[in-house]
N, C-alpha and C positions, 0 to 999 in steps of 0.2 A: 733488442732494438725493435721499435714499432715501425712496421712498414705500411704505408698507405697506398692502396690500389684505387685508381680512379679511371673512369671512362674518358673518352674524348669530350671536348667542350659541348658539342651539339647533343650528345647523349646525357651529359650532366644537366643541360637545360631542360631536356625532355623529361627526365626523372623529376627534377625540381618542380616543373609545371604540373605533373600528375599529382605529386604529393601536396603541393600547394592548393590545387583544386579540391582535393579531399579535405584539407584543413578548413578551407572556406565553407565547404558544405557542412562540416561538423559544427563550425562556428554558427552558421545560420540555423542549424537544427537546435543547438543550445538556446539561441535567442528565441526561437519559436516555442520551445518548451517553457521557457521562463514567461513568455507572453501568455500562453495558455494557462499556466499555473496562476498567474496574476488575475486573469479573467475568472477562473474557477473560484479563487479565494474571494474576490469582490462579489461575485454573483451568489456564492454560498452565504456570505454575510447578509446580503440584501434579502434573499429569499427565505432564509431560516430565521431571520429576525423580524419578518413582516414589513420591512422597510419597502419592499417591492412585492406587490401581489400580482400573480398571474391573471391574465384576462379571463373573466368568467367566474372568478372565485372571490367571494366577499363574506363568507361565513366567519364567525368569531372562532379564534383558536382557544383551546382549553389547556391550562397549565397542569401538568401531571408529574408525579414522582416516578422515577424509573422503576422503583420497587413495586409500584402499583400496577404497572403495565407489563412487567417482565418478572419471570421467576429466575433467581440467581443461583448458580451452582459453582462449585470448585472442582478442579481436577485432582487426580491422585498421582502419587510418586511412581512413575513407571520407567525410570531411567535404566534399571537393571534388567528390564524385559525387552529392550530394544534389540531387533534383529536386522540383518542386512536387507533381506528381501521380503519383509512382512507384507501381509495383505491389507493392513490398515495404517493410515497416516497418523502420526502422533503430533498433536498440536501443543507446541512448547513455546518458550519465550522467543525463540528464533524463527518462529513460523510466520510472523507478520512483518512486512517491510515498513519503512517510514511513511509510506503513503497510505497505510492501512489496507494493504492487500495481502492475501495469502501468497507465500513464496511457492515456486514450482517444485522445489526439492525439500523433502522433510524426512525425519527419522521415521522408522517403521516398527510396528509391533504385529504379533500374530493373533490378536484377540480383539473382540469388540465388547465394550462394557456398557453400552447404551448411554454413555455420558454425553454424546453429541448426536444430533440428527440434522438432516438437511434443513436449512434456513435458520438454524441457531446462530447467534452472534457470539464470537469469542473475543475476550478482552485481556490485554496484558495487565497483570496485577503487580508485577515487580519490575524494577529497572534500576540501573546505576544512578548515581547522584544527580545527573543532569535531567533525568526523568523524561527524555524526549519520546520514549515509547509508552510511557505510563498511561493507561486508559485507552490506547489505540484498539480499534475493533475491526474485525473482518467477518464476513458471512460464510458459513459452512455450505458448500455447494452440493454435497451428496452424503450418503449414509455410511461412508467408510473412514470416518475420523474418530479418534479417541483423544480425550482431554487430559493433558499432563498437569502436574502441580504448578502453582504460581500463574495459572491461567484461569480466567473465569468464563462462565457461560451465561448468556442471557437468552431466555426462551419466552417469546411473547405469550401473554395469557389469553388473548382473544384475536379475532380477525380484523379488528379496527386499527391495527398497526401495520404499516408497511416497513418491512425489515430494512430495506435499502435507505428509506428516509431516516430511520432510527440510527443506523450506522453512520450516515452522513452527518447527522446532528451531533452525535457523540464525538466523532472525530474532529468536527469543526470547533468543538468546545473543549479541546484537550487541556487547555489552560486550567480549567477547573480541577481536573484529575491530577495534574502536576502539583497544584497547590495543596491538594488533599493527601499527597504522598507522605508517609511517615517513615522516619529513619534518617540515617546520615550517609553512610557509604552506599546503602541500598534503600530505595524508596519502595514502600508497599502500600497498596490500597486496601482499605477495610471494606467489608460488606456494607456497613452503614453508609460510608461515603458514596458508594456506588448507588445504593438504593435511594439515597436522599437527593440525588441529582435530579433537577427539575427540567422538564422539557415543555415548551409551548407547542401543543399538538394541533395541527389543522385537521379538518375532516379527511377521511381516507382518500377520496379522489384527488384532493389537493396534495396530500403526501405523495401519492403516486406521480403526479405531474411534476412536482419539484424533484423527486428522486430520478425521474427519467431524464430531465435536463442536466442535472449535475452528474449523473452516472455516465451520460454520453460524453461529457467533457473528460471525466476520469478515463474512459476507454480511449479517447483520442490522445490524451497525455501519455497513457501507458503504451500506446502504439508508437508514439514518437520516441519514447525512451527506449523501446525495444529496437527501433530502427537505428537509434544513436549507438547502442551497444553493438549492433551488427556491423556498422560502418567503422566503429573503433577497432573491431577485430580485423576488418578488411584492411584498414590502414596499417595496422601493426604487421600483418602478414605481407602486405605489398611492400612496405618499407624494408622488411628483411630481405625479400626476394630481389628487389631492385638494387639495394645496396650491396648485396652479395653476388650480383651478376647471375643469380639463378634465373631471373627473367631479364631479358635484354630489351631495351627500348632504343630504337634508332630513329632519329629525326629525318623525315623524308625531305 
């Protein structure tokens, strides 16, 4: 038989108020995240399509092929070489989140094969049928990463390309890569489809200015999402402690 234990009414009200306040805070955080994501999406479209030009920039943009400005490379099959506490991080299909950022936790290996270096861009080459991750890119922040199979590497050929701008443009145009995916149960990107992707490229100083604005929004959104995760965990723990009487709340 199920037994229900409950506090006096004044403590019930106090507990309900605490958890309701947390719910409202989380709801407002969700709304703010959605608002910031909407601003980022709209601003990305305007800045990356030249519909909106930043003050002080009026030079023409040049349309280029991705294969002309970047060297493309594939990863190798390293699943059998994964170790628990390796010195190097293995970039695989699960290494990039839906926002195009590297995840904090990755599989590890104990060797470095020179497949990746700082400021390379890594791209998802295979995905399940929905293709939501296909073509997503992230930037390699240091020289301790190794590239696994079904992941691609883009390495800029000259100093006239800002890697943050390039990543932002590719991720903002992921629809192209989803359409280029080949296969049924699993979609795959070909080297040709990647290299033929065209980019309207502004002068380097304008690339940097655009990347700084959009990257600042990315960091703000990531910070809000991190705060949301923290408060979700706080609410879960507090809910357990209050409902089990591990923590007592008495209304004064």
